[in-house]
KOLSEVEX-502136 format. One record per residue: residue number from 1; x, y, z of N, C-alpha, C in turn. Coordinates in Angstrom, 1 decimal. Atoms other than C-alpha are relative to their C-alpha. Layout:
// residues N
  num  n.east  n.north    n.up  ca.east  ca.north   ca.up  c.east  c.north    c.up
  NUM       X        Y       Z        X         Y       Z       X        Y       Z
...
END
This chain:
// residues 307
  num  n.east  n.north    n.up  ca.east  ca.north   ca.up  c.east  c.north    c.up
    1     0.5      1.0    -0.8    -54.1      10.4  -121.0     1.0     -0.4     1.1
    2    -0.9      0.2    -1.3    -52.5       9.3  -117.6    -0.1     -1.6     0.2
    3    -0.1      1.4    -0.4    -51.4       5.6  -116.8     0.6     -0.1     1.3
    4    -0.2      0.1    -1.3    -51.4       4.6  -113.2     0.3     -1.6     0.3
    5    -0.2      1.4    -0.5    -49.8       1.3  -111.8     0.4      0.0     1.4
    6    -0.4     -0.1    -1.5    -50.0       0.8  -108.1    -1.3     -0.1     0.7
    7     1.1      0.0    -0.8    -52.5       1.0  -105.3    -0.6      1.4     0.2
    8     0.7     -1.3    -0.1    -55.1       3.8  -105.3    -1.4     -0.2     0.3
    9     1.5     -0.1    -0.5    -58.5       4.7  -103.8    -0.7      0.7    -1.1
   10     1.0     -0.6     1.1    -61.3       5.2  -106.4    -1.3      0.3     0.5
   11     1.3     -0.3    -0.5    -64.6       6.9  -105.8    -0.9      0.1    -1.4
   12     0.8      0.0     1.2    -67.0       6.1  -108.7    -1.5      0.2     0.1
   13     1.3     -0.3    -0.1    -70.3       7.8  -108.7    -0.2      1.4     0.5
   14     0.2     -1.5    -0.5    -72.1      11.0  -107.5    -0.1      0.1     1.4
   15     0.2     -0.1    -1.4    -72.8      10.2  -104.0     1.1      0.6     0.9
   16    -1.1     -0.6    -0.8    -70.9      12.3  -101.3     0.2     -0.8     1.3
   17    -0.1      0.9    -1.2    -71.5       9.8   -98.3     0.4     -1.2    -0.3
   18    -0.3      1.3     0.6    -71.1       6.7  -100.4    -0.5     -0.3    -1.3
   19     0.4      0.1     1.5    -71.5       5.4  -103.9    -0.4     -1.6     0.0
   20     0.5      1.4     0.1    -73.2       2.2  -105.1     1.1     -1.0    -0.5
   21    -0.9      1.0     0.6    -70.4       0.7  -107.1     1.5      0.0     0.5
   22    -1.4      0.1    -0.4    -67.0       1.9  -105.9     0.3      1.3     1.0
   23    -0.3     -1.0    -0.8    -66.1       3.9  -102.8     1.2     -0.2     0.8
   24    -1.2      0.1    -0.9    -63.4       4.4  -100.1    -0.4     -1.0     1.1
   25     0.5      0.9    -1.3    -65.3       1.9   -97.8     1.0     -1.2     0.3
   26    -0.9      1.1     0.1    -62.9      -1.0   -98.7     1.3      0.4    -0.3
   27    -1.6     -0.3     0.1    -59.1      -1.2   -98.9     0.2      0.4    -1.5
   28    -0.3     -0.6     1.3    -57.7       0.7  -101.9     0.5     -1.2    -0.8
   29    -0.2      1.1     0.9    -57.2      -1.5  -105.0     1.4      0.2    -0.7
   30    -1.2      0.2     0.6    -54.0      -2.7  -106.6    -0.3     -0.1    -1.5
   31     0.6      0.0     1.1    -54.6      -1.8  -110.1     0.9      0.6    -1.2
   32    -0.5     -0.8     1.1    -53.5      -0.7  -113.7    -1.2      0.9    -0.5
   33     1.1     -1.0     0.2    -55.5       2.5  -114.6     0.3      0.8    -1.1
   34    -0.2     -0.9     1.1    -55.9       4.5  -117.7    -1.1      1.1     0.1
   35     1.0     -1.0    -0.3    -57.6       7.9  -117.1     0.4      1.2    -0.8
   36    -0.4     -1.3     0.6    -57.9      11.3  -118.9     0.7      1.0     1.0
   37    -0.7     -1.0    -0.9    -55.5      13.8  -117.4    -0.8      1.3     0.1
   38     0.8     -1.1    -0.1    -57.9      16.6  -118.3    -1.2     -0.2    -0.8
   39     1.1      0.2     0.9    -61.2      16.9  -120.0     0.5      0.2    -1.4
   40    -0.2     -0.2     1.4    -61.2      16.6  -123.8    -1.1      0.0    -0.9
   41     1.1      0.0     0.9    -63.4      17.1  -126.8     0.4     -0.5    -1.4
   42    -0.2      0.2     1.4    -63.9      16.1  -130.3     0.6      1.2    -0.8
   43    -0.7     -1.0     1.0    -62.3      18.0  -133.3    -1.1      1.1    -0.1
   44     0.9     -1.2     0.0    -63.9      21.4  -133.2    -0.8      0.3    -1.4
   45     0.6     -0.2     1.3    -64.7      21.4  -137.0    -0.6     -1.1    -0.6
   46     0.4      1.3     0.6    -65.0      17.8  -138.1    -1.2     -0.6     0.7
   47     1.1      0.8    -0.7    -67.3      16.8  -135.3    -0.7      1.1     1.0
   48     0.4     -0.9    -0.8    -68.9      19.9  -134.2    -1.5     -0.4     0.7
   49     1.3      0.5    -0.6    -72.5      18.3  -133.6     0.3     -1.0     1.2
   50    -0.4      0.8    -1.3    -70.8      15.7  -131.3     0.5      0.8     1.1
   51    -0.5     -1.0    -1.0    -69.1      18.5  -129.5    -1.3      0.6     0.9
   52     1.1     -0.6    -0.6    -72.5      20.0  -128.9    -0.8     -1.0     0.9
   53     0.7      0.9    -0.9    -74.0      16.8  -127.5     0.7     -0.4     1.1
   54    -0.7      0.7    -1.0    -71.1      15.5  -125.4     0.8      1.1     0.8
   55    -0.8     -0.9    -0.7    -69.2      18.7  -124.6     1.4     -0.5     0.4
   56    -1.2      0.6    -0.5    -66.1      18.0  -122.6    -0.1     -1.3     0.7
   57     0.1      1.3    -0.5    -65.4      14.5  -121.6     1.1     -0.6     0.7
   58    -1.1      0.8    -0.7    -63.4      12.2  -119.3    -0.3     -1.5     0.0
   59    -0.1      1.3     0.0    -62.6       8.7  -119.4     1.0     -0.7     1.1
   60    -0.8      0.7    -1.1    -61.5       6.3  -116.5    -0.2     -1.5    -0.2
   61     0.0      1.5     0.0    -60.7       2.5  -116.8     1.0     -0.6     0.8
   62    -1.3      0.5    -0.9    -58.8       0.2  -114.5    -0.5     -1.5     0.0
   63     0.0      1.5    -0.4    -58.2      -3.6  -113.9     0.7     -0.3     1.2
   64    -0.6      0.2    -1.3    -57.4      -4.8  -110.5    -0.2     -1.4     0.4
   65     0.1      1.4    -0.7    -56.7      -8.0  -108.6    -0.4      0.1     1.4
   66     0.6      0.0    -1.3    -58.7      -8.5  -105.4     0.7     -0.9     1.0
   67    -0.6      0.8    -1.1    -57.9     -10.1  -102.1    -0.3     -1.4    -0.3
   68     0.3      1.3     0.3    -58.0     -13.9  -102.0    -1.4     -0.3     0.6
   69     1.3      0.5    -0.5    -61.5     -15.3  -101.9     0.0     -1.5     0.3
   70     0.0      1.3    -0.4    -62.2     -18.5  -100.1    -1.0     -0.9    -0.7
   71     0.9      0.9     0.7    -65.1     -19.6  -102.1    -0.4      0.5    -1.4
   72     0.3     -0.4     1.3    -65.3     -19.2  -105.9    -0.5     -1.3    -0.8
   73     0.7      1.1     0.8    -67.7     -21.5  -108.1     0.7      0.0    -1.4
   74    -0.6      0.1     1.4    -65.7     -22.8  -111.2    -1.1     -0.2    -0.9
   75     0.9      0.3     0.9    -67.5     -23.3  -114.4    -0.6     -1.5    -0.1
   76     0.5      1.3    -0.1    -67.8     -27.1  -113.7    -0.6     -0.3     1.2
   77     0.9      0.1    -1.1    -69.6     -26.3  -110.5     0.8     -0.2     1.2
   78    -1.0      0.1    -1.2    -66.5     -27.1  -108.1     0.2      1.2     0.5
   79    -0.3     -1.1    -0.7    -65.5     -24.9  -105.4     1.5      0.2     0.2
   80    -1.4     -0.3     0.0    -62.0     -23.2  -105.5     0.1      1.3     1.0
   81    -0.2     -1.2    -0.5    -60.3     -20.3  -103.8     1.1      0.6    -0.9
   82    -0.9     -0.6     1.0    -58.3     -17.7  -105.7    -0.2      1.6     0.2
   83     0.0     -1.5     0.0    -57.8     -13.9  -106.6    -0.8      0.5    -1.2
   84     0.8     -0.5     1.1    -60.7     -12.5  -108.7     0.6      1.2    -0.6
   85    -0.4     -1.3     0.7    -60.1      -9.6  -111.0    -1.2      0.9    -0.1
   86     0.9     -0.9     0.1    -62.1      -6.5  -111.0     0.2      1.0    -0.9
   87     0.0     -0.8     0.9    -62.8      -4.4  -114.0    -0.9      1.3     0.1
   88     1.1     -1.1     0.0    -64.3      -0.9  -114.0     0.4      1.1    -0.9
   89    -0.1     -0.9     0.9    -64.9       1.9  -116.3    -1.0      1.1     0.3
   90     0.8     -1.0     0.1    -66.5       5.3  -116.4     0.3      1.2    -1.0
   91     0.0     -1.0     1.1    -67.4       7.8  -119.1    -0.8      1.2     0.5
   92     0.6     -1.2    -0.4    -68.4      11.3  -118.1    -0.1      1.1    -1.1
   93    -0.1     -1.1     1.0    -69.5      14.1  -120.5    -0.8      1.1     0.6
   94     0.6     -1.3    -0.6    -70.7      17.7  -119.9    -0.6      0.6    -1.1
   95     0.7     -0.8     1.3    -73.3      18.9  -122.6    -0.1      1.4     0.4
   96    -0.1     -1.5    -0.2    -73.3      22.2  -120.6     1.1      0.1     1.1
   97    -1.0     -0.2    -0.9    -70.6      23.6  -118.3    -0.3     -0.4     1.4
   98     0.3      0.3    -1.4    -72.5      23.1  -115.1    -0.9     -1.2     0.1
   99     0.7      1.3    -0.2    -74.2      19.7  -115.9     0.7     -1.0    -0.6
  100    -0.7      1.1     0.5    -72.6      16.5  -116.2    -0.7     -1.5     0.2
  101     0.6      1.4     0.1    -73.6      12.9  -117.0     1.0     -1.2     0.0
  102    -1.1      1.2    -0.1    -71.5       9.7  -116.0    -0.7     -1.4    -0.3
  103     0.4      1.5     0.3    -72.0       6.1  -117.4     1.1     -0.8     0.6
  104    -1.1      0.8    -0.7    -70.2       3.6  -115.1    -0.4     -1.5     0.1
  105     0.2      1.2     0.0    -69.8       0.0  -114.8     1.0     -0.8     0.7
  106    -1.0      0.8    -0.6    -67.8      -2.7  -112.8    -0.4     -1.5    -0.4
  107     0.1      1.5     0.3    -67.3      -6.5  -113.5     1.1     -0.8     0.8
  108    -1.0      0.8    -0.6    -65.7      -9.1  -111.4     0.1     -1.4    -0.8
  109    -0.2      1.2     0.9    -64.3     -12.1  -113.3     1.2     -0.7     0.4
  110    -1.1      0.7    -0.2    -61.7     -14.9  -113.1     0.3     -0.4     1.3
  111    -0.3      0.5    -1.3    -60.0     -16.2  -110.1    -0.5     -1.5     0.3
  112     0.4      1.4    -0.4    -60.2     -19.8  -108.6     0.0     -1.0    -1.2
  113    -0.1      0.8     1.2    -59.3     -21.3  -111.9    -0.9      0.2    -1.1
  114     0.8     -0.2     1.1    -62.1     -19.7  -113.9     0.7      0.7    -1.1
  115    -0.6     -0.6     1.1    -61.4     -18.5  -117.3     0.0      1.5     0.0
  116    -0.2     -1.5    -0.2    -60.0     -15.0  -117.4     0.7      0.4    -1.3
  117    -0.4     -0.5     1.4    -59.0     -14.8  -121.2    -0.6      1.0    -0.5
  118     0.5     -1.1     0.8    -59.8     -12.3  -123.7    -1.3     -0.1    -0.2
  119     1.5      0.3     0.2    -63.2     -13.8  -124.4    -0.8      0.5     1.1
  120     0.8     -0.2    -1.2    -64.4     -13.7  -120.8     0.3      1.4     0.3
  121    -0.3     -1.5    -0.2    -62.7     -10.2  -120.4    -1.0      0.9    -0.8
  122     0.9     -0.8     1.1    -64.7      -9.0  -123.5    -1.5      0.0     0.5
  123     1.4      0.2    -0.5    -68.0     -10.4  -122.1    -0.4      0.6     1.2
  124     0.2     -0.7    -1.2    -67.5      -8.8  -118.8     0.0      1.5    -0.3
  125     0.0     -1.4     0.5    -66.7      -5.5  -120.4    -1.2      0.5    -0.6
  126     1.2     -0.3     0.7    -69.6      -5.4  -122.7    -1.1     -0.7     0.3
  127     1.1      0.8    -0.6    -73.0      -6.5  -121.4    -1.0     -0.4    -1.1
  128     0.8      0.5     1.2    -74.1      -8.2  -124.6     0.2     -1.5    -0.1
  129    -0.3      1.5     0.2    -74.6     -11.8  -125.6    -1.0     -0.8     1.0
  130     0.9      0.7    -0.9    -77.4     -12.7  -123.0     0.5     -1.0     0.8
  131    -0.7      1.1    -0.8    -74.9     -14.6  -120.9     0.0      0.6     1.5
  132    -0.1     -0.6    -1.2    -75.4     -12.3  -117.9    -1.1     -0.5     0.9
  133     1.2      0.4    -0.9    -77.6     -13.2  -114.8    -0.8     -1.2    -0.3
  134     0.7      1.2     0.5    -78.4     -16.6  -115.9     0.0     -1.1     1.3
  135     0.0      0.9    -1.2    -77.8     -18.1  -112.3     0.8     -1.2    -0.1
  136    -0.6      1.2     0.0    -75.4     -20.6  -113.4     1.6      0.4     0.1
  137    -1.4     -0.4    -0.1    -71.5     -20.8  -113.2     0.7      0.3    -1.3
  138    -0.5     -0.4     1.3    -71.2     -20.1  -116.9     0.0      1.5    -0.3
  139    -0.1     -1.4     0.0    -71.7     -16.4  -116.3     1.4      0.6    -0.2
  140    -1.2     -0.8     0.3    -68.8     -14.1  -117.3     0.4      0.6     1.4
  141    -0.3     -0.6    -1.1    -68.9     -12.8  -113.8    -1.1      0.9     0.8
  142     0.9     -0.8    -0.6    -70.6     -10.4  -111.3     0.1      1.4    -0.5
  143    -0.1     -1.2     0.6    -71.5      -7.2  -113.0    -0.9      1.0     0.4
  144     0.7     -1.0    -0.4    -73.0      -3.9  -112.2     0.3      1.3    -0.8
  145     0.0     -1.2     0.9    -73.8      -0.7  -114.1    -0.9      0.9     0.4
  146     0.8     -0.9    -0.1    -75.5       2.5  -114.1     0.3      1.4    -0.6
  147    -0.5     -1.3     0.4    -75.4       6.3  -114.5    -0.2      0.9     1.2
  148     0.0     -1.2    -1.0    -75.0       9.5  -112.4     0.0      1.3    -0.7
  149     0.2     -1.5     0.4    -75.8      13.2  -112.8     0.5      0.9     1.0
  150    -0.4     -1.2    -0.9    -74.5      16.4  -111.3    -0.4      1.3    -0.7
  151     0.4     -1.3     0.6    -76.0      19.9  -111.8     0.3      0.9     1.0
  152    -0.3     -1.3    -0.8    -74.4      23.1  -110.3    -0.9      1.1    -0.4
  153     1.1     -1.1     0.2    -76.9      25.9  -109.9     0.7      1.2     0.9
  154    -0.6     -1.2    -0.6    -74.7      29.0  -109.2    -1.0      1.2     0.0
  155     0.9     -1.2     0.1    -76.7      32.1  -108.1     0.4      1.0     1.3
  156    -0.4     -1.0    -1.0    -76.5      35.1  -105.8    -0.7     -0.3     1.3
  157     0.8      0.2    -1.2    -79.2      33.9  -103.3     0.5     -1.2     0.7
  158    -0.5      1.2    -0.8    -78.0      30.3  -102.5     0.6     -1.1    -1.0
  159    -0.6      1.0     0.8    -75.4      28.2  -104.6    -0.4     -1.3     0.5
  160     0.2      1.4    -0.4    -76.2      24.6  -104.7     0.2     -1.0    -1.1
  161    -0.2      1.3     1.0    -75.6      21.2  -106.4    -1.0     -1.0     0.1
  162     1.0      1.2     0.1    -78.2      18.6  -107.3     0.7     -1.2    -0.6
  163    -0.6      1.2     0.6    -76.9      15.1  -107.9    -0.8     -1.3     0.4
  164     0.6      1.4    -0.3    -77.9      11.4  -108.0     0.7     -0.9    -0.8
  165    -0.5      1.0     0.9    -77.0       8.1  -109.3    -0.9     -1.4     0.1
  166     0.9      1.2     0.0    -78.9       4.9  -110.3     0.9     -1.1    -0.6
  167    -0.7      1.1     0.5    -77.6       1.5  -110.9    -0.6     -1.4     0.3
  168     0.5      1.3    -0.1    -78.3      -2.1  -111.2     0.9     -1.0     0.3
  169    -0.8      1.1    -0.4    -76.9      -5.3  -109.9    -0.1     -1.1    -1.0
  170     0.2      0.9     1.2    -76.1      -7.8  -112.7    -0.6      0.6    -1.2
  171     0.5     -0.4     1.4    -77.4      -7.5  -116.2    -1.2     -0.9    -0.4
  172     1.1      0.9     0.5    -80.8      -8.8  -117.5    -0.4      0.6    -1.4
  173     0.4     -0.4     1.3    -81.6      -8.5  -121.2     0.8      1.3    -0.5
  174    -1.0     -0.9     0.4    -78.5      -6.3  -121.7    -0.2      1.3     0.9
  175     0.0     -1.1    -0.8    -79.6      -3.8  -119.1     0.1     -0.3     1.6
  176     0.0      0.4    -1.4    -79.1      -3.5  -115.3    -1.3     -0.2     0.5
  177     1.3      0.5    -0.6    -81.8      -5.0  -113.1     0.3      0.2     1.6
  178     0.1     -0.1    -1.5    -82.5      -5.0  -109.2     0.6      1.4     0.3
  179    -0.7     -1.4     0.0    -82.1      -1.1  -109.2     0.0      0.6     1.5
  180    -0.1     -0.7    -1.2    -80.9       0.9  -106.3     0.5      1.6    -0.5
  181    -0.2     -1.2     0.4    -80.4       4.6  -106.2     0.4      1.0     1.1
  182    -0.3     -1.0    -0.9    -79.0       7.8  -104.5    -0.4      1.3    -0.6
  183     0.1     -1.5     0.4    -80.0      11.5  -104.7     0.3      0.9     1.1
  184    -0.4     -1.0    -1.1    -78.9      14.6  -102.9     0.1      1.4    -0.4
  185    -0.2     -1.4     0.1    -78.6      18.2  -102.6     1.1      0.6     1.0
  186    -1.1     -0.5    -0.7    -75.6      20.2  -101.4    -0.1      1.7    -0.1
  187     0.0     -1.5     0.2    -75.9      24.0  -100.4     1.3      0.5     0.5
  188    -1.4     -0.7    -0.4    -72.6      26.0  -100.4    -0.3      1.4     0.5
  189     0.1     -1.4    -0.7    -72.0      29.2   -98.3    -1.4      0.2     0.4
  190     1.4      0.0    -0.5    -75.4      28.6   -96.7    -0.4      1.2     0.7
  191     0.5     -1.2    -0.5    -77.4      31.6   -95.9     0.9      1.2     0.1
  192    -1.0     -1.1     0.1    -74.5      33.8   -97.0     1.1     -0.2     1.0
  193    -1.1      0.4    -1.0    -72.1      32.2   -94.3     1.2     -0.7    -0.8
  194    -1.1      0.7     0.8    -68.8      31.5   -96.2     0.5     -1.2     0.8
  195    -0.6      1.3    -0.6    -67.5      28.0   -95.6    -1.0     -0.9     0.6
  196     0.9      0.9    -0.6    -70.8      26.6   -94.3    -0.7     -1.0    -1.2
  197     0.4      0.7     0.9    -72.0      23.6   -96.3    -1.2     -0.9     0.9
  198     1.3      0.7    -0.6    -75.5      21.9   -95.6    -0.4     -0.9    -1.2
  199     0.4      0.9     1.1    -76.3      18.6   -97.7    -0.9     -1.0     0.6
  200     0.9      1.1    -0.3    -79.0      16.0   -97.6     0.2     -1.1    -1.0
  201    -0.3      1.1     0.9    -78.6      12.6   -99.2    -0.9     -1.1     0.4
  202     1.0      1.0    -0.3    -81.1       9.6   -99.5     0.5     -1.1    -0.9
  203    -0.5      1.3     0.5    -80.0       6.0  -100.3    -1.2     -0.9    -0.1
  204     1.0      0.9     0.0    -82.5       3.4  -101.4     0.5     -1.2    -0.7
  205    -0.5      1.3     0.5    -81.2      -0.2  -101.9    -1.3     -0.7    -0.6
  206     1.2      0.7     0.7    -83.6      -2.5  -104.1    -0.7     -0.7     1.1
  207     0.9      0.7    -0.9    -86.5      -3.7  -102.0    -0.6     -1.1    -0.5
  208     0.6      1.1     0.5    -87.8      -6.4  -104.2     1.0     -1.2     0.0
  209    -0.8      1.2     0.0    -84.7      -8.5  -104.3     1.1      0.3     1.1
  210    -0.9     -0.2    -1.0    -83.2      -8.5  -100.9     1.1     -0.8     0.1
  211    -1.3      0.8     0.0    -79.6      -9.6  -100.3     0.6     -0.3    -1.3
  212    -0.7      0.2     1.4    -78.7      -9.5  -104.1     1.1      1.0    -0.1
  213    -1.2     -0.9     0.2    -76.6      -6.4  -104.0     1.1     -0.4     0.9
  214    -1.3      0.2    -0.7    -73.0      -7.0  -103.0     0.1     -1.6     0.3
  215    -0.1      1.5     0.0    -73.7     -10.8  -103.1     0.0     -0.6    -1.3
  216     0.1      0.6     1.3    -73.2     -13.2  -105.9     0.1     -1.6     0.2
  217     0.0      1.3     0.0    -73.7     -16.9  -106.5     1.4     -0.7    -0.3
  218    -1.3      0.6     0.4    -70.2     -17.5  -108.0     1.0      0.5     0.9
  219    -1.0     -0.6    -1.0    -68.1     -15.1  -105.7    -0.7      0.2     1.3
  220     0.8     -0.1    -1.1    -69.5     -16.0  -102.5     0.5      0.7     1.2
  221    -0.4     -0.9    -1.1    -67.3     -13.8  -100.4    -0.5      1.4    -0.2
  222     0.7     -1.2     0.2    -69.4     -11.0  -101.9     0.8      1.0    -0.8
  223    -0.5     -1.2     0.7    -68.6      -7.6  -103.6     1.0      0.7     1.0
  224    -0.8     -0.7    -1.1    -65.7      -7.0  -101.2     1.6     -0.1    -0.5
  225    -1.5      0.1    -0.2    -61.8      -6.4  -100.9     0.4      0.0     1.3
  226    -0.4      0.1    -1.3    -60.2      -7.6   -97.9    -1.2      0.0     1.1
  227     1.2      0.2    -1.0    -63.6      -8.4   -96.3    -0.9      1.1     0.0
  228     0.8     -1.0     0.0    -65.1      -5.0   -96.9    -0.7      0.4    -1.2
  229     0.9     -0.4     1.3    -67.9      -3.9   -99.4     0.7      1.0    -0.6
  230    -0.7     -1.0     0.8    -66.3      -1.9  -102.2    -1.1      1.0    -0.4
  231     1.1     -0.9     0.3    -69.7      -0.1  -102.7    -0.3      0.8     1.2
  232     0.6     -0.8    -1.1    -71.9       1.7  -100.1     0.2     -0.8     1.2
  233    -0.1      0.6    -1.2    -71.1       1.0   -96.6    -1.3     -0.3     0.9
  234     1.3      0.6    -0.6    -74.9       0.6   -95.8    -0.3     -1.4    -0.2
  235     0.4      1.4     0.2    -75.0      -2.8   -97.2    -1.0     -0.2    -1.1
  236     0.9      0.3     1.0    -77.4      -4.6   -99.5    -1.4      0.3     0.1
  237     1.4     -0.2    -0.3    -80.7      -3.7   -97.8    -0.3      1.4     0.6
  238     0.6     -1.2    -0.7    -83.0      -0.8   -96.6     0.5      1.4    -0.7
  239    -0.3     -1.3     0.7    -82.7       2.9   -97.1     0.7      0.8     1.2
  240    -0.7     -0.8    -1.0    -80.6       5.6   -95.3     0.0      1.5    -0.5
  241     0.1     -1.6     0.2    -81.1       9.5   -95.0     1.0      0.6     0.9
  242    -1.1     -0.6    -0.7    -78.2      11.6   -94.1    -0.1      1.5    -0.1
  243     0.1     -1.4     0.0    -78.4      15.1   -93.2     1.4      0.6     0.7
  244    -1.3     -0.3    -0.3    -74.8      16.7   -93.0     0.3      1.6     0.0
  245    -0.3     -1.5     0.0    -73.5      20.2   -91.9     1.6      0.0     0.3
  246    -1.6     -0.1     0.0    -69.7      21.0   -92.5     0.3      1.6    -0.2
  247    -0.6     -1.6     0.0    -68.1      24.5   -91.6     1.4     -0.1    -0.1
  248    -1.3     -0.1     0.3    -64.9      25.0   -93.2     0.5      1.4     0.3
  249    -0.3     -1.3    -0.4    -63.6      27.9   -91.1     1.1      0.6    -0.9
  250    -1.2     -0.4     0.8    -60.3      28.1   -93.0     0.7     -1.3    -0.5
  251    -0.6      1.2     0.5    -57.9      25.8   -94.8     0.5     -0.8     1.2
  252    -0.7      0.6    -1.1    -56.5      25.0   -91.4    -1.0     -0.8     1.0
  253     1.2      0.6    -0.9    -59.9      23.8   -89.6    -1.2     -0.1    -0.7
  254     1.5      0.1     0.5    -63.3      22.4   -90.3    -0.8     -0.9     1.2
  255     0.9      0.6    -0.9    -66.1      21.1   -88.2    -1.2     -0.7    -0.6
  256     1.0      0.8     0.7    -68.6      18.3   -89.2    -1.0     -0.6     1.0
  257     1.0      0.7    -0.8    -72.0      17.2   -87.7    -0.9     -0.6    -0.9
  258     1.0      0.9     0.9    -74.3      14.6   -89.4    -0.9     -0.8     0.8
  259     1.1      0.9    -0.6    -77.4      12.8   -88.6    -0.4     -1.1    -1.0
  260     0.3      1.0     0.9    -78.2       9.4   -90.1    -1.3     -0.6     0.5
  261     1.2      0.8    -0.4    -81.5       7.4   -90.2     0.0     -1.1    -0.8
  262     0.0      1.2     0.8    -81.4       3.9   -91.3    -1.3     -0.7     0.1
  263     1.2      0.6     0.0    -84.7       2.1   -92.2     0.1     -1.3    -0.8
  264     0.3      1.3     0.6    -85.4      -1.5   -93.0    -1.3     -0.6     0.4
  265     1.2      0.7    -0.3    -88.1      -4.0   -92.8    -0.2     -0.5     1.5
  266    -0.2      0.6    -1.5    -86.8      -5.3   -89.4     0.4      1.1     1.0
  267    -0.4     -1.0    -0.9    -85.4      -2.2   -87.8     0.1      1.4    -0.5
  268    -0.2     -1.4     0.2    -85.0       1.6   -87.6     0.9      0.5     0.9
  269    -1.0     -0.5    -1.0    -82.1       3.4   -86.2     0.6      1.3    -0.3
  270    -0.5     -1.3     0.3    -80.5       6.8   -85.8     1.4      0.1     0.5
  271    -1.5     -0.2    -0.3    -76.8       7.9   -85.6     0.3      1.4     0.0
  272    -0.6     -1.2     0.0    -75.1      11.1   -84.8     1.5      0.0    -0.2
  273    -1.3     -0.1     0.3    -71.8      11.7   -86.4     0.6      1.2     0.3
  274    -0.5     -1.2    -0.2    -69.2      14.4   -85.5     1.5     -0.1    -0.4
  275    -1.6      0.0     0.2    -65.6      15.5   -86.5     0.5      1.2     0.0
  276    -0.8     -1.1    -0.1    -63.1      18.1   -85.9     1.3     -0.1    -0.5
  277    -1.3      0.1     0.6    -60.0      18.9   -87.8     0.7      1.3     0.1
  278    -0.7     -1.3    -0.2    -57.3      21.4   -87.0     1.5     -0.3    -0.5
  279    -1.5      0.0     0.3    -53.8      22.0   -88.6     0.7      1.1     0.5
  280    -0.8     -1.2    -0.6    -51.2      23.9   -86.7     1.2      0.2    -0.6
  281    -1.1     -0.5     0.6    -48.6      25.9   -88.4     0.5     -0.8    -1.2
  282    -0.3      0.8     1.3    -49.0      23.7   -91.6     1.0     -1.1     0.1
  283    -0.9      1.0    -0.2    -47.0      21.0   -90.2    -0.7     -1.3     0.8
  284     0.9      1.0    -0.8    -49.3      19.0   -87.7    -1.3      0.2     0.0
  285     1.4      0.1     0.0    -52.8      18.1   -88.1    -0.6     -0.9     1.0
  286     0.8      0.7    -1.0    -55.1      16.9   -85.3    -1.5     -0.2    -0.5
  287     1.4      0.1     0.4    -58.6      15.4   -85.9    -0.5     -1.0     1.1
  288     0.9      0.7    -1.0    -61.2      13.9   -83.6    -1.2     -0.2    -0.7
  289     1.2      0.3     0.6    -64.2      12.1   -85.0    -0.6     -1.4     0.8
  290     0.6      1.2    -0.9    -66.9       9.6   -83.6    -1.5      0.0    -0.4
  291     1.4      0.1     0.2    -70.4       8.7   -83.6    -0.9     -0.5     1.3
  292     0.7      0.6    -1.0    -73.2       8.0   -81.2    -1.4     -0.4    -0.6
  293     1.1      0.5     0.6    -76.1       5.9   -82.0    -0.4     -1.4     0.3
  294     0.6      1.4    -0.4    -78.2       2.6   -81.7     0.7     -1.0    -0.6
  295    -0.8      1.1     0.7    -76.0       0.8   -84.2     1.4     -0.2     0.6
  296    -1.4      0.2    -0.5    -72.6       1.6   -82.8     0.4      1.5     0.5
  297    -0.5     -1.2    -0.4    -70.9       4.4   -80.7     1.5     -0.1     0.1
  298    -1.5      0.0     0.1    -67.2       5.2   -81.1     0.6      1.3     0.1
  299    -0.8     -1.4     0.1    -64.5       7.9   -80.8     1.3     -0.4    -0.4
  300    -1.3      0.2     0.5    -61.3       8.2   -82.7     0.7      1.3     0.0
  301    -0.9     -1.3     0.1    -58.3      10.6   -82.7     1.2     -0.3    -0.9
  302    -1.1      0.2     0.9    -55.6      11.0   -85.2     1.0      1.3     0.0
  303    -1.0     -1.0     0.1    -52.4      13.0   -85.4     0.9     -0.3    -1.2
  304    -0.7      0.2     1.3    -50.7      13.6   -88.8     1.1      1.1    -0.1
  305    -1.1     -0.8     0.2    -47.3      15.1   -89.3     0.2      0.2    -1.5
  306    -0.1     -0.5     1.4    -46.8      17.0   -92.7     1.4      0.4    -0.2
  307    -1.3     -0.4     0.2    -43.3      17.3   -94.1     0.0      0.4    -1.4
END
């Protein structure tokens, strides 16, 4: 096992363009993290049946303090400011070498004078007790959970990976509700061209409960850290289709071109994203990226020295 104390970026989920629960969209978290250093298994002789079911496993657990929230509803209904805590956990197992299933969950609790003792922590950690999603300040916090899958399909014609994730916002009856999901496919060395990746990804936020995802009646700053959503950059509503092509010419350079289509009840928009990266003599790296579209157009450049 590995113990980490400090600021770290986490990516929790199978999505490549973004994930529902935890991505790099927001500022990295200050955390205490316990994670498996490498996959592990049950004892090969005492638990052979469990080994066949779960295969190799990974565990990841963290507790973090978020930025200062301006509006937190205390248990007595009064409004305060403070620093909520975020707990996250992910358990991944591989019943076959090329197929994995991940169970993941996050919970926001405490801050603003709210109780953050062991009892509240336990309620936030385990979705039992019928205290979630009551719509009252007595809830243990803002909880999300779901699962993801990844399936690698190696072959001589066209290697590919199929993946997806499904998650619910809050918990109802001990199960996630207000479901959103992501699915996608990634082709490697497309059409026999080494280094060429082509991928398609679809995101669908819950259509029946608009504005619930990444919002909460207790933590009214939303599911954010330093003002940015910790999950998918798309936000709480609509669907998004992304077609992405990346050519990794060598370890020194790569080229990316992506098309995005966003659809909602009120609007539809298209965006073209591009990026170029080049490393010169393994010491200086140059990159240019940007987008052209109806939502926003921008251009950025970066130079990085490597010592």
